[in-house]
C-alpha positions as CSV (number, residue, x, y, z in Angstrom):
1,M,-7.3,25.8,-21.0
2,T,-7.9,22.9,-23.9
3,D,-8.4,19.3,-23.1
4,E,-5.3,18.6,-24.8
5,R,-3.5,21.2,-22.8
6,F,-5.1,19.8,-19.4
7,I,-4.2,16.2,-20.4
8,K,-0.5,17.2,-20.9
9,L,0.0,19.2,-17.8
10,L,-1.9,16.5,-15.6
11,G,0.5,13.9,-17.4
12,K,3.6,16.3,-16.4
13,S,2.4,16.5,-12.8
14,I,2.3,13.0,-12.6
15,A,5.7,12.5,-13.8
16,D,6.9,15.5,-11.6
17,N,5.3,13.6,-8.9
18,R,7.0,10.3,-9.4
19,K,10.3,11.9,-9.6
20,Q,10.1,13.4,-6.3
21,R,9.5,10.3,-4.8
22,N,12.6,8.8,-6.5
23,L,10.3,6.3,-8.7
24,S,11.1,5.0,-11.9
25,Q,8.3,4.6,-14.2
26,L,8.7,0.8,-13.8
27,D,8.5,1.0,-9.7
28,L,5.6,2.9,-10.1
29,C,3.9,0.5,-12.9
30,S,4.9,-2.8,-10.6
31,E,2.8,-0.8,-7.7
32,I,-0.1,-0.1,-9.4
33,G,-0.5,-3.0,-12.0
34,M,-0.1,-0.9,-15.3
35,E,2.2,-1.6,-18.0
36,K,4.8,0.9,-18.7
37,T,3.8,2.1,-22.4
38,N,0.4,3.0,-20.7
39,L,2.3,4.9,-18.1
40,S,4.6,6.7,-20.3
41,A,1.7,7.8,-22.5
42,I,-0.1,9.1,-19.7
43,E,2.7,11.1,-18.3
44,N,3.5,12.2,-22.0
45,G,0.1,13.6,-22.5
46,R,-0.8,11.1,-25.3
47,K,-3.7,9.4,-23.4
48,N,-6.4,10.7,-21.4
49,I,-6.9,8.6,-18.1
50,S,-10.3,7.4,-16.1
51,S,-10.7,8.6,-12.6
52,T,-10.2,5.0,-11.3
53,T,-6.8,5.0,-12.9
54,L,-5.9,8.6,-11.5
55,R,-6.8,6.9,-8.2
56,R,-4.4,4.3,-8.8
57,I,-1.5,6.4,-9.7
58,A,-2.4,8.6,-6.6
59,D,-2.3,5.5,-4.2
60,G,0.9,4.4,-5.9
61,L,2.6,7.7,-5.4
62,K,1.1,7.7,-2.0
63,C,-0.4,11.4,-2.7
64,D,-3.9,12.7,-2.4
65,I,-5.3,12.9,-5.9
66,G,-5.7,16.7,-5.6
67,D,-1.9,17.1,-5.5
68,L,-1.7,15.9,-9.1
69,F,-3.7,18.9,-10.0
70,K,-1.7,21.7,-8.3
71,F,-0.9,23.0,-11.8
72,Y,-4.7,23.8,-12.4
73,S,-6.5,27.5,-11.9
74,K,-9.4,28.9,-13.6
75,D,-7.8,32.1,-14.3
């Protein structure tokens, strides 16, 4: 899997988890102190994120970080 594909899939996973919790981008941004444009770029796979940003997003979604990587397998 290319880095670009991985970043897109991670962003989609974040968006899917957010929507499952019935949160808007603004709701999540308010919870974690992030600009909506940044979250949008992450969810659309246009921006790679740091581990600390990933932790903040997982905390805001009230999920384990591992839940955001369920799309990934080495196969």
